[in-house]
VMD Tcl script that draws the C-alpha trace (Angstrom):
set ca {
  {-17.96 -29.78 -29.39}
  {-17.76 -26.01 -28.78}
  {-21.53 -25.74 -29.33}
  {-22.20 -28.50 -26.77}
  {-19.90 -26.82 -24.23}
  {-21.66 -23.52 -24.82}
  {-25.09 -25.09 -24.27}
  {-23.90 -26.75 -21.05}
  {-22.52 -23.45 -19.70}
  {-25.76 -21.64 -20.60}
  {-27.93 -24.25 -18.89}
  {-25.67 -24.21 -15.83}
  {-26.02 -20.44 -15.52}
  {-29.78 -20.78 -15.96}
  {-29.97 -23.33 -13.11}
  {-27.94 -21.06 -10.80}
  {-30.19 -18.10 -11.64}
  {-33.37 -20.08 -10.97}
  {-32.03 -21.34 -7.64}
  {-31.20 -17.79 -6.64}
  {-34.66 -16.55 -7.65}
  {-36.41 -19.37 -5.81}
  {-34.48 -18.59 -2.64}
  {-35.38 -14.91 -2.93}
  {-39.06 -15.69 -3.50}
  {-39.06 -18.04 -0.50}
  {-37.61 -15.32 1.72}
  {-40.25 -12.85 0.60}
  {-43.03 -15.40 1.17}
  {-42.03 -15.87 4.81}
  {-42.46 -12.09 5.30}
  {-40.26 -12.06 8.35}
  {-36.73 -12.89 9.34}
  {-35.50 -14.80 12.30}
  {-34.03 -11.83 14.18}
  {-32.34 -13.85 16.90}
  {-30.68 -16.08 14.33}
  {-29.54 -13.06 12.33}
  {-28.01 -11.39 15.37}
  {-26.12 -14.52 16.39}
  {-25.00 -15.11 12.83}
  {-23.59 -11.57 12.52}
  {-21.80 -11.90 15.85}
  {-20.32 -15.24 14.78}
  {-19.03 -13.75 11.51}
  {-17.57 -10.70 13.25}
  {-15.79 -12.76 15.92}
  {-14.58 -15.25 13.30}
  {-13.05 -12.37 11.36}
  {-11.13 -11.15 14.41}
  {-9.92 -14.69 15.20}
  {-8.86 -15.12 11.56}
  {-6.89 -11.86 11.74}
  {-4.96 -12.90 14.84}
  {-4.27 -16.39 13.46}
  {-3.06 -14.90 10.18}
  {-0.75 -12.47 11.99}
  {0.58 -15.33 14.15}
  {1.37 -17.44 11.07}
  {2.99 -14.48 9.26}
  {5.25 -13.56 12.19}
  {6.09 -17.19 12.98}
  {7.05 -17.92 9.37}
  {9.09 -14.72 9.12}
  {10.96 -15.63 12.30}
  {11.51 -19.24 11.20}
  {12.73 -18.28 7.71}
  {14.52 -15.08 8.71}
  {17.94 -16.20 7.45}
  {16.52 -17.11 4.04}
  {15.22 -13.57 3.58}
  {18.76 -12.28 3.23}
  {20.63 -13.81 0.32}
  {24.33 -12.92 0.06}
  {24.98 -9.88 -2.12}
  {27.53 -10.06 -4.93}
  {27.40 -6.78 -6.84}
  {28.34 -3.19 -6.09}
  {24.79 -1.83 -6.25}
  {23.17 -4.77 -4.41}
  {23.24 -3.14 -0.90}
  {21.44 -0.07 -2.27}
  {18.75 -2.19 -3.93}
  {18.43 -4.30 -0.77}
  {17.92 -1.22 1.40}
  {15.29 0.17 -0.98}
  {13.48 -3.17 -0.99}
  {13.33 -3.49 2.80}
  {12.28 0.12 3.35}
  {9.45 -0.41 0.85}
  {8.51 -3.67 2.59}
  {8.50 -1.96 6.00}
  {6.21 0.83 4.78}
  {3.77 -1.44 2.93}
  {3.69 -4.05 5.72}
  {2.99 -1.38 8.35}
  {0.12 -0.03 6.25}
  {-1.15 -3.59 5.73}
  {-1.21 -4.30 9.48}
  {-2.98 -1.03 10.30}
  {-5.64 -1.40 7.59}
  {-6.37 -5.03 8.48}
  {-6.72 -4.25 12.18}
  {-9.07 -1.34 11.43}
  {-11.10 -3.39 8.95}
  {-11.68 -6.37 11.24}
  {-12.26 -4.12 14.26}
  {-14.96 -2.19 12.42}
  {-16.53 -5.48 11.29}
  {-16.76 -6.54 14.93}
  {-17.55 -3.17 16.55}
  {-20.31 -2.23 14.13}
  {-21.84 -5.62 13.41}
  {-25.58 -5.62 12.78}
  {-27.91 -5.17 15.73}
  {-31.60 -4.53 15.39}
  {-31.72 -1.75 17.99}
  {-28.76 0.13 16.51}
  {-29.25 2.87 13.94}
  {-26.59 3.77 11.43}
  {-24.91 7.16 11.80}
  {-24.92 9.21 8.61}
  {-21.36 10.48 8.06}
  {-21.33 12.16 4.64}
  {-17.89 13.79 4.51}
  {-14.80 14.96 6.36}
  {-12.45 17.17 4.36}
  {-9.61 16.98 6.89}
  {-9.71 13.19 6.85}
  {-9.77 13.14 3.04}
  {-6.73 15.44 2.91}
  {-4.81 13.37 5.47}
  {-5.28 10.00 3.79}
  {-4.54 11.49 0.36}
  {-1.54 13.71 1.09}
  {0.40 11.38 3.42}
  {0.30 8.33 1.07}
  {1.14 10.63 -1.86}
  {4.24 11.97 -0.09}
  {5.38 8.47 0.93}
  {4.85 7.05 -2.57}
  {6.59 9.96 -4.29}
  {9.54 9.47 -1.94}
  {9.78 5.74 -2.58}
  {9.28 6.06 -6.34}
  {11.78 8.94 -6.59}
  {14.37 6.98 -4.61}
  {13.77 3.93 -6.79}
  {14.02 6.00 -9.98}
  {17.43 7.31 -8.97}
  {18.69 3.76 -8.33}
  {17.06 2.55 -11.56}
  {18.82 5.22 -13.63}
  {22.16 4.34 -12.05}
  {21.76 0.67 -12.96}
  {19.99 0.95 -16.30}
  {21.69 4.09 -17.59}
  {24.83 4.34 -19.75}
  {27.55 1.98 -18.48}
  {31.22 2.89 -18.00}
  {33.23 2.89 -21.22}
  {35.36 -0.07 -20.11}
  {32.35 -2.35 -19.50}
  {32.45 -5.91 -20.79}
  {29.63 -6.22 -23.33}
  {27.66 -9.48 -23.50}
  {24.52 -10.13 -25.53}
  {21.82 -12.22 -23.83}
  {19.04 -13.79 -25.88}
  {16.03 -15.40 -24.20}
  {13.89 -17.93 -26.02}
  {11.54 -20.75 -25.06}
  {13.04 -22.27 -23.02}
  {16.72 -21.39 -22.69}
  {19.28 -18.59 -22.81}
  {22.01 -17.89 -25.33}
  {24.94 -15.51 -24.91}
  {27.28 -13.88 -27.43}
  {30.61 -12.16 -26.78}
  {32.71 -9.88 -28.98}
  {36.04 -11.37 -30.03}
  {39.48 -9.74 -30.05}
  {38.09 -6.60 -31.75}
  {35.96 -5.96 -28.62}
  {33.03 -5.03 -30.85}
  {29.84 -7.05 -30.95}
  {28.70 -7.63 -34.52}
  {25.23 -6.97 -35.90}
  {22.37 -9.45 -35.62}
  {19.20 -9.81 -37.67}
  {16.09 -11.66 -36.55}
  {15.54 -12.81 -40.15}
  {18.74 -14.88 -39.93}
  {17.61 -16.83 -36.84}
  {17.41 -20.57 -37.42}
  {18.21 -23.82 -35.61}
  {21.96 -23.23 -35.80}
  {22.22 -19.44 -35.73}
  {19.95 -19.02 -32.72}
  {20.68 -15.31 -32.18}
  {20.72 -14.34 -35.88}
  {24.38 -13.32 -36.22}
  {24.80 -11.20 -39.36}
  {28.08 -12.14 -41.00}
  {27.87 -9.30 -43.51}
  {29.20 -7.22 -40.61}
  {32.90 -7.97 -40.29}
  {32.72 -7.36 -36.53}
  {30.66 -10.55 -36.26}
  {33.41 -12.81 -37.58}
  {35.22 -13.17 -34.25}
  {32.13 -13.25 -32.02}
  {31.74 -16.41 -29.95}
  {28.89 -18.11 -28.07}
  {29.96 -20.13 -25.00}
  {27.90 -22.73 -23.16}
  {28.08 -20.71 -19.94}
  {28.54 -17.05 -19.16}
  {31.85 -15.86 -17.67}
  {32.24 -12.37 -16.21}
  {35.11 -10.65 -14.36}
  {35.00 -9.59 -10.73}
  {35.39 -5.87 -10.06}
  {34.74 -4.76 -13.64}
  {31.52 -3.32 -15.14}
  {29.50 -5.86 -17.12}
  {26.86 -4.73 -19.62}
  {24.13 -7.16 -20.65}
  {22.47 -6.29 -23.97}
  {19.20 -8.18 -23.73}
  {16.84 -9.52 -26.40}
  {13.94 -11.97 -26.63}
  {13.14 -14.22 -29.58}
  {9.53 -15.17 -28.92}
  {7.74 -14.01 -25.74}
  {8.62 -11.80 -22.78}
  {11.31 -13.25 -20.52}
  {13.25 -11.65 -17.68}
  {16.98 -11.76 -17.01}
  {17.25 -12.13 -13.24}
  {20.41 -12.57 -11.17}
  {19.23 -12.86 -7.53}
  {22.63 -12.49 -5.86}
  {23.46 -9.45 -8.02}
  {20.05 -7.93 -7.21}
  {19.73 -7.25 -10.94}
  {16.79 -7.83 -13.25}
  {15.63 -6.62 -16.64}
  {12.88 -7.81 -18.98}
  {13.71 -9.37 -22.32}
  {11.06 -8.09 -24.72}
  {10.60 -9.23 -28.35}
  {11.40 -6.39 -30.74}
  {12.63 -4.04 -27.99}
  {16.29 -4.44 -26.96}
  {16.96 -3.64 -23.29}
  {20.08 -3.55 -21.15}
  {21.44 -3.46 -17.62}
  {24.90 -3.27 -16.11}
  {26.47 -4.15 -12.78}
  {29.85 -4.71 -11.14}
  {30.37 -8.17 -9.60}
  {32.10 -8.07 -6.21}
  {32.48 -11.79 -5.43}
  {33.78 -14.65 -7.51}
  {32.02 -17.99 -7.75}
  {34.80 -19.50 -5.63}
  {34.30 -16.88 -2.91}
  {30.54 -17.48 -2.89}
  {31.08 -21.23 -2.57}
  {33.23 -20.58 0.48}
  {30.76 -18.06 1.95}
  {27.71 -20.29 1.48}
  {29.49 -23.53 2.37}
  {28.14 -25.04 -0.83}
  {30.88 -26.40 -3.07}
  {28.37 -26.77 -5.92}
  {27.14 -23.16 -5.78}
  {26.82 -21.31 -9.07}
  {25.44 -17.93 -10.02}
  {22.56 -18.30 -12.45}
  {20.47 -16.27 -14.82}
  {16.87 -17.33 -14.29}
  {13.72 -16.23 -16.08}
  {11.48 -14.21 -13.78}
  {8.50 -14.08 -16.15}
  {6.18 -17.05 -16.58}
  {6.85 -17.70 -20.27}
  {5.34 -21.13 -20.90}
  {5.22 -24.72 -19.73}
  {8.98 -25.12 -19.40}
  {9.55 -21.74 -17.74}
  {11.13 -23.52 -14.76}
  {13.99 -24.79 -16.94}
  {15.22 -21.38 -18.08}
  {18.48 -21.26 -16.15}
  {21.93 -20.33 -17.39}
  {25.15 -20.73 -15.40}
  {27.19 -17.61 -14.71}
  {30.82 -17.95 -13.62}
  {32.40 -14.94 -11.90}
  {36.21 -15.01 -12.00}
  {39.15 -12.83 -11.18}
  {39.93 -10.54 -14.11}
  {43.07 -12.42 -15.12}
  {41.15 -15.70 -15.15}
  {38.43 -14.12 -17.25}
  {40.93 -12.76 -19.78}
  {42.61 -16.17 -20.03}
  {39.23 -17.88 -20.57}
  {38.17 -15.33 -23.18}
  {41.40 -15.71 -25.16}
  {40.88 -19.48 -25.29}
  {37.44 -19.24 -26.93}
  {36.91 -20.07 -30.60}
  {34.71 -17.89 -32.74}
  {31.29 -19.14 -33.78}
  {32.31 -19.54 -37.43}
  {35.34 -21.64 -36.38}
  {32.95 -24.06 -34.71}
  {30.45 -23.89 -37.58}
  {32.52 -23.57 -40.79}
  {29.91 -25.26 -42.99}
  {27.18 -22.85 -41.91}
  {29.46 -19.88 -42.60}
  {30.42 -21.21 -46.03}
  {26.75 -21.65 -46.96}
  {25.98 -18.16 -45.66}
  {28.69 -16.64 -47.85}
  {27.50 -18.65 -50.84}
  {23.79 -17.91 -50.40}
  {24.39 -14.20 -49.93}
  {26.99 -13.90 -52.76}
  {29.49 -12.20 -50.46}
  {33.09 -11.58 -51.47}
  {35.07 -13.10 -48.59}
  {38.16 -10.98 -49.33}
  {36.12 -7.78 -49.12}
  {34.41 -8.98 -45.94}
  {37.72 -9.83 -44.26}
  {39.13 -6.44 -45.20}
}
mol new
graphics top color blue
foreach p $ca { graphics top sphere $p radius 0.5 }
foreach p [lrange $ca 0 end-1] q [lrange $ca 1 end] { graphics top cylinder $p $q radius 0.2 }
display resetview
């Protein structure tokens, strides 16, 4: 089958090449070109380009005006306004450059369209022009990148010591989360221990893992730093919280992290948006396969006292899976008394 497909592709390319050659030979045989047709054709293309530019600008500005409210999602984290400002400044700069370059490009296409009586002007170099269009973009880009780097380091750098630590694991096509128990210390994990039940590879040889728990949905407290320790099990995913203006890639074999401070509870957002079914969500922002669209995980933001109450009510993973834990102990010949100590 592969051989047949290869032959078909080869023959198709051969046909295209022969058609091209025959057209070229025909043009040479005529020994002259229809000048009037060529002039009108160039004028038509140049004018069409200008019309296309104005129509495109009209559609862009109309759509932006019509969807203006949807461009500004509510913000629900402490650093979100800073990220939002950086985003819109970058958009303003790039959009302005886009408009200028498109106008110049289509204008030149129209102004200098082919005419038989016109001779091209040889313009080999202009050092001042080269310096201008090199230095100005360099300064603007360094400014934007430097500003972004400062914000990036604030968000991705070391979190406050009192941050709530939550492990996030991305896999095709879902998310899993793991919390530390009463000891407030997240236990070790090992990719070799990952299976159908132990989807994040919890390592029970580490006593800190014994009280870890894995809820169906993520709960985080309002007004307190939250640190996401991020991993991927198979391909690259991306932990994205739109309303928090937070995002970080989940890369196999390379743990990453990000932290933020929620400023609005889920209840407050439901009231603000007028949507009683509103929920914060973690979504995957990397196309990771056929079911990429389904990678969503509910995030509930609560007042701190509500979060503490919810956390104290959670059962550890081994309490929910006692048979798995017993088999783990047996298969690894672990002394339970020593482990508990």
